[in-house]
C-alpha positions in Angstrom: -10.1 15.8 -1.6 -10.2 15.5 -5.3 -10.1 12.2 -7.3 -10.1 10.2 -4.0 -11.4 7.1 -5.7 -8.7 7.1 -8.4 -6.0 7.7 -5.8 -7.2 4.8 -3.6 -7.5 2.3 -6.4 -4.0 3.2 -7.8 -2.4 3.0 -4.4 -4.1 -0.2 -3.3 -3.4 -2.0 -6.6 0.3 -1.3 -6.2 0.3 -2.4 -2.6 -1.5 -5.7 -3.4 1.6 -6.9 -5.3 3.7 -6.5 -2.2 1.1 -8.1 0.1 1.0 -11.3 -1.9 4.8 -12.0 -1.5 5.5 -10.5 2.0 5.7 -14.0 3.5 8.3 -15.0 0.9 10.4 -12.0 1.8 10.6 -13.3 5.4 12.5 -16.3 4.1 15.3 -14.5 2.3 17.2 -11.2 2.3 15.3 -9.8 -0.7 12.5 -7.3 -0.9 9.1 -7.9 -2.4 8.9 -7.1 -6.2 8.7 -3.3 -6.7 10.1 -2.5 -3.3 13.6 -1.1 -3.0 16.1 -1.4 -0.1 19.6 -0.4 0.8 21.3 -2.0 3.9 24.7 -1.1 5.1 26.9 -1.7 8.0 27.6 0.9 10.7 30.5 1.3 13.1 33.0 -0.3 10.9 30.8 -3.0 9.5 31.3 -3.0 5.7 28.3 -5.3 4.8 26.2 -3.8 2.0 23.1 -5.1 0.2 20.6 -3.4 -2.1 17.8 -3.8 -4.5 16.3 -1.4 -7.1 19.1 1.3 -7.2 16.9 3.2 -9.7 14.4 3.9 -6.9 17.1 4.4 -4.2 18.8 7.1 -6.3 15.7 9.0 -7.5 15.0 12.2 -5.5 11.6 12.1 -3.8 9.7 14.0 -1.2 10.9 12.5 2.1 7.5 12.5 3.9 7.5 12.3 7.7 11.1 11.0 7.8 12.1 14.6 7.7 10.3 15.3 11.0 13.5 14.0 12.7 15.4 17.0 11.2 12.6 19.4 12.2 12.6 18.1 15.7 16.4 18.6 16.0 16.1 22.2 14.7 13.3 23.0 17.1 15.2 21.6 20.1 18.6 23.1 19.2 17.0 26.6 18.7 15.1 26.2 22.0 11.8 26.8 20.2 10.7 23.7 22.2 12.2 22.0 25.2 12.7 18.3 25.7 9.5 18.2 27.8 7.4 20.6 25.7 4.1 18.7 25.4 1.3 19.5 23.1 -2.3 18.1 22.8 -2.9 17.0 19.3 -5.8 18.7 17.6 -6.3 15.8 15.2 -7.2 18.1 12.3 -5.5 21.5 11.6 -5.2 23.9 8.7 -1.9 25.8 8.3 -1.0 28.1 5.4 -4.2 27.0 3.6 -3.4 23.3 3.8 -5.3 20.8 6.0 -3.5 18.1 8.0 -5.0 15.2 9.7 -3.5 12.9 12.4 -4.3 9.2 12.3 -2.3 8.1 15.3 -4.0 6.9 18.5 -5.6 9.7 20.6 -3.9 9.4 23.9 -6.3 12.0 25.5 -3.2 13.9 26.8 -0.4 16.0 25.4 2.4 14.4 23.5 6.0 15.0 24.4 8.5 15.8 21.5 9.7 12.2 21.5 6.2 10.8 21.4 5.2 13.2 18.6 8.1 11.9 16.6 7.3 8.2 17.4 3.7 8.7 16.4 4.5 11.1 13.6 2.0 13.7 14.8 1.4 16.1 12.0 -0.2 18.7 14.3 2.8 18.9 16.6 5.2 19.6 13.7 3.2 21.9 11.5 2.5 24.0 14.6 6.2 24.9 14.6 5.7 26.8 11.3 5.0 30.1 13.1 7.8 29.7 15.7 10.8 28.0 13.9 12.5 30.5 11.6 13.2 29.2 8.1 16.8 30.2 8.3 17.3 28.3 11.6 15.8 25.1 10.1 17.8 25.5 6.9 21.1 25.7 8.8 20.3 22.4 10.5 19.2 20.8 7.2 22.5 21.8 5.6 24.5 20.4 8.5 22.5 17.1 8.1 23.4 17.1 4.3 20.1 18.4 3.0 19.3 21.3 0.7 17.6 24.3 2.3 13.8 24.9 1.9 13.3 27.5 -0.8 11.2 30.7 -0.2 8.4 29.5 -2.5 7.8 26.2 -0.7 4.8 25.8 1.7 6.8 26.0 4.9 4.4 24.0 7.1 4.2 21.2 4.5 8.0 21.2 4.2 8.4 20.7 8.0 6.8 17.3 7.5 8.3 16.4 4.2 5.3 17.1 1.9 6.9 20.1 0.1 10.4 21.5 -0.4 13.6 19.8 -1.7 13.5 16.2 -2.8 16.1 13.8 -1.5 17.1 10.3 -2.6 16.0 7.5 -0.2 19.7 6.3 0.0 20.6 9.7 1.3 17.9 9.6 4.0 19.7 6.6 5.6 22.8 8.8 5.9 20.8 11.7 7.3 19.2 9.7 10.1 22.5 8.0 10.9 24.2 11.4 11.3 21.4 12.7 13.4 21.3 9.7 15.7 25.1 9.9 16.1 25.8 6.4 14.8 27.6 7.3 11.6 31.3 7.5 12.8 32.4 9.3 9.7 30.0 12.2 9.8 28.1 12.4 13.1 26.1 15.7 13.4 27.0 17.7 16.5 24.1 18.7 18.8 23.3 19.1 22.4 23.2 16.0 24.5 19.6 16.6 25.5 18.6 17.0 21.8 20.2 13.7 20.8 18.5 12.0 23.8 15.0 13.2 22.8 15.7 12.4 19.1 16.8 8.8 19.9 13.9 8.3 22.4 11.5 9.3 19.6 13.2 7.1 17.0 13.2 4.1 19.4 9.6 4.8 20.3 8.6 4.7 16.6 10.1 1.1 16.4 8.6 0.1 19.7 5.1 1.4 19.7 4.8 4.0 16.9 4.6 4.0 13.1 7.5 1.5 12.7 6.2 -1.0 15.4 6.4 -3.8 12.8 10.1 -4.0 13.9 9.1 -4.6 17.5 6.6 -7.3 16.3 9.5 -9.1 14.8 11.5 -9.0 18.0 13.8 -6.2 16.9 14.8 -3.0 18.6 15.8 -0.1 16.4 16.0 3.7 15.9 13.4 4.2 13.1 11.3 6.7 11.2 8.7 6.2 8.5 7.2 8.5 6.0 4.5 8.5 3.3 4.8 10.9 0.4 2.6 11.6 -2.6 3.7 10.5 -6.1 2.7 11.8 -9.5 -0.6 10.3 -10.6 -2.2 10.2 -7.2 -0.3 7.3 -5.7 1.9 7.2 -2.7 5.4 6.2 -1.7 6.3 4.5 1.6 9.7 5.0 3.2 11.2 3.5 6.3 14.7 4.1 7.8 15.9 1.9 10.6 19.1 1.6 12.6 19.4 -1.7 14.4 19.7 -2.6 17.3 18.6 0.5 19.1 21.2 0.6 21.9 24.2 0.4 19.6 23.3 0.1 15.9 25.5 -2.0 13.7 23.5 -1.8 10.5 21.1 0.5 8.9 18.4 0.1 6.2 16.2 2.2 4.1 13.2 0.6 2.4 11.0 2.2 -0.3 7.6 0.8 -1.2 6.1 2.5 -4.2 2.3 2.7 -4.0 2.2 2.0 -0.3 2.6 3.7 3.1 5.4 4.2 5.5 3.9 1.5 7.7 4.3 -1.0 4.8 7.9 0.0 4.3 8.6 -0.6 8.0 7.0 -4.1 7.7 9.3 -4.9 4.8 12.3 -3.5 6.7 11.4 -5.8 9.7 11.2 -8.8 7.4 14.6 -8.0 5.8 16.3 -7.3 9.1 15.0 -10.5 10.6 15.6 -12.8 7.6 18.0 -15.7 8.3 20.5 -14.7 5.7 21.1 -11.3 7.4 19.8 -11.8 10.9 21.9 -11.0 14.0 21.0 -11.8 17.6 18.3 -9.3 18.4 18.4 -7.2 21.5 15.9 -8.1 24.2 12.4 -7.3 23.0 10.8 -4.2 24.5 7.1 -4.0 24.3 6.1 -1.2 26.6 6.9 2.5 26.0 8.9 4.1 28.8 6.6 4.6 31.8 5.4 8.1 32.6 3.9 9.0 35.9 0.1 9.6 35.9 -0.1 9.3 32.1 -2.2 7.1 29.9 -0.3 3.9 28.7 0.9 4.3 25.1 -1.1 2.1 22.8 0.7 0.4 19.8 -0.1 1.3 16.2 -1.1 -1.5 13.9 1.8 -2.0 11.5 -0.4 -2.9 8.5 -2.6 -0.8 6.3 -5.2 -1.7 3.7 -3.8 -4.2 1.2 -6.2 -5.9 -1.2 -3.9 -8.9 -1.6 -4.3 -9.6 2.1 -7.9 -8.6 2.4 -9.1 -11.0 -0.2 -8.4 -13.8 2.3 -11.4 -12.5 4.3 -13.9 -12.0 1.5 -14.6 -12.0 -2.2 -12.0 -9.9 -4.2 -14.9 -8.2 -6.0 -16.6 -7.3 -2.8 -13.4 -6.0 -1.2 -12.7 -3.9 -4.3 -16.2 -2.5 -4.2 -15.6 -1.5 -0.6 -12.3 0.1 -1.4 -13.8 2.0 -4.4 -17.0 3.0 -2.5 -17.1 3.1 1.2 -13.4 3.4 1.9 -13.1 6.2 -0.6 -16.2 8.0 0.9 -14.6 7.7 4.3 -11.4 9.2 3.1 -13.3 12.1 1.7 -15.2 12.5 4.9 -12.0 12.4 7.1 -10.0 14.4 4.5 -7.2 12.0 4.6 -5.3 10.1 1.9 -4.4 6.4 1.8 -1.3 7.0 3.8 -3.3 8.5 6.7 -6.1 5.9 6.8 -5.8 3.6 9.9 -7.6 0.5 8.7 -5.6 -2.7 8.4 -5.9 -5.4 5.8 -7.1 -8.0 8.3 -9.8 -5.6 9.5 -11.1 -4.9 6.0 -11.1 -8.6 5.2 -12.9 -9.4 8.5 -15.4 -6.7 7.9 -16.3 -8.0 4.4 -16.4 -11.6 5.7 -18.9 -10.7 8.5 -21.2 -9.0 5.9 -20.8 -12.0 3.5 -21.6 -14.4 6.3 -24.6 -12.5 7.3 -23.4 -11.6 10.8 -23.9 -7.9 10.1 -25.8 -5.9 7.5 -24.1 -3.7 4.9 -25.5 -0.7 6.8 -23.9 -1.9 10.0 -20.7 -2.6 8.1 -20.4 1.1 7.2 -20.7 1.9 10.9 -18.0 -0.7 11.7 -15.7 0.9 9.1 -16.0 4.3 10.7 -15.3 2.8 14.1 -12.2 1.0 12.7 -10.9 4.3 11.3 -11.3 5.8 14.8 -9.2 2.9 16.2 -12.1 1.5 18.4 -10.8 -2.0 18.2 -11.1 -5.0 15.9 -14.2 -5.9 13.9 -15.8 -8.4 16.2 -15.2 -6.3 19.3 -16.9 -3.3 17.6 -19.8 -5.5 16.5 -20.3 -6.8 20.0 -19.9 -3.5 21.8 -22.3 -1.7 19.5 -24.8 -4.6 19.3 -24.7 -4.7 15.5 -25.0 -8.4 15.0 -27.9 -9.4 12.8 -30.8 -11.5 14.1 -30.7 -14.6 11.9 -32.6 -17.0 14.2 -35.6 -18.1 12.2 -37.8 -18.4 15.2 -37.1 -14.8 16.3 -37.7 -13.4 12.9 -41.0 -15.3 12.5 -42.1 -14.0 15.8 -41.3 -10.4 14.8 -43.1 -11.0 11.5 -46.2 -12.4 13.3 -46.3 -9.4 15.6 -46.0 -6.9 12.7 -48.9 -8.6 10.9 -51.0 -8.6 14.0 -50.4 -4.9 14.8 -51.0 -3.7 11.2 -54.2 -5.2 9.7 -54.6 -2.3 7.3 -51.2 -2.8 5.7 -51.9 -6.5 5.4 -55.2 -5.8 3.7 -53.6 -3.2 1.4 -50.9 -5.8 0.4 -53.5 -8.5 -0.3 -55.4 -6.0 -2.6 -52.2 -5.6 -4.7 -50.4 -2.7 -3.2 -46.8 -3.8 -3.1 -45.8 -0.7 -1.1 -47.7 -2.1 1.8 -45.3 -5.0 1.9 -42.3 -2.7 2.1 -44.0 -0.9 4.9 -44.5 -4.2 6.8 -40.8 -5.0 6.3 -40.0 -1.6 7.8 -42.2 -2.5 10.8 -40.3 -5.7 11.4 -37.0 -4.0 11.0 -38.0 -1.3 13.4 -39.2 -3.8 16.0 -35.8 -5.5 15.8 -33.9 -2.2 15.9 -32.7 -2.9 12.3 -30.9 -6.1 13.4 -33.0 -8.7 11.6 -31.5 -10.2 8.4 -33.6 -8.3 5.7 -33.4 -11.3 3.4 -34.9 -13.6 6.0 -37.5 -11.0 6.9 -38.7 -10.7 3.3 -38.9 -14.4 2.9 -40.7 -15.0 6.2 -43.1 -12.2 5.6 -44.1 -13.3 2.1 -44.4 -16.9 3.3 -46.7 -15.8 6.2 -48.8 -13.5 4.0 -49.3 -16.1 1.3 -50.4 -18.8 3.8 -53.5 -17.1 5.1 
């Protein structure tokens, strides 16, 4: 991935602005500065609110929001059936382009509804060889979208990363038509198709990429997307129809420089704000049970935001981690900012544990990789992998004493002026403690011991 460092810094700098004021947005029906939203009533409700029409009416790549259209086309053409399950390959290359999935690995095949809820790239790009372009274009046109041109990368267009651009305002209309909640222009489709679509959209809000809505006590039919912008940044989009059972209002949120998860978080704040709140439907936490299947884990609804992460550590240190280790990890995983599953709280906690001396910088890199693999929170990973540094003075002094006793030649070399021997003794102590001893304390204890005799 080219220019990964520049892309990360540009994206995270923009997201930081939204992170600082997210709490304020929860107290009023306004979006954070820079974010755009359009909310309108459904089913005869004429309520309308919006912010930043310049963003709402600018055509953009729709990102994964378009997967709802792709799903309908695949089901209506019987390329897949409602129960056609597929095991996610996590990383796949189609038509010369590589795609990575960052959703939880359920260790079992995903149904079409779950693939939509989790926004599984592999599930949808795999349709490129089976879903005829003409068939998809017919469904797109019925939904109010332009057809995919012949020169577009078809697999990328299936997940909204190539092909015609569409205004965010229009995306709200598209999802409303597909879900059948727009009384003026509902899109005809088979009952089974609509059922699977709505199950997937409801799942996204309940346990998938838009689960920030569930965290705020809301039920909804929702879909998120993250699309690239000129200059290497990203654009987060979230569409939600609320409540899920019988939507009375719809919202589309756009967060420039952020991810779809961030847009969903802003949408949840706006929908639950006192000025516009309605009595929410009963909260549903669990995904629909499936016999003999692994329970569906929830996706963390936040991504890396410097503004939030600073609370857990020095701004400079956090920025260094973003610019260094986080960028390197993205290169290694071949994902962009929108596909990185590390939350602001996790990054802040990680930097804080290093700053507090609980773990070493080396161990911190191991923790970061584990976070990206969704192995749990920072402290759980540290405990499970036994990464906590030994900072007990008595234990370190005992290890130093043992190293000196076992290596008389290195001690003699050091006392004759060979500094490399000191480093070798430090290595002996670190090896004896399996790399867990605080290196600063080891150096201090070793020099103090060697200078005393």
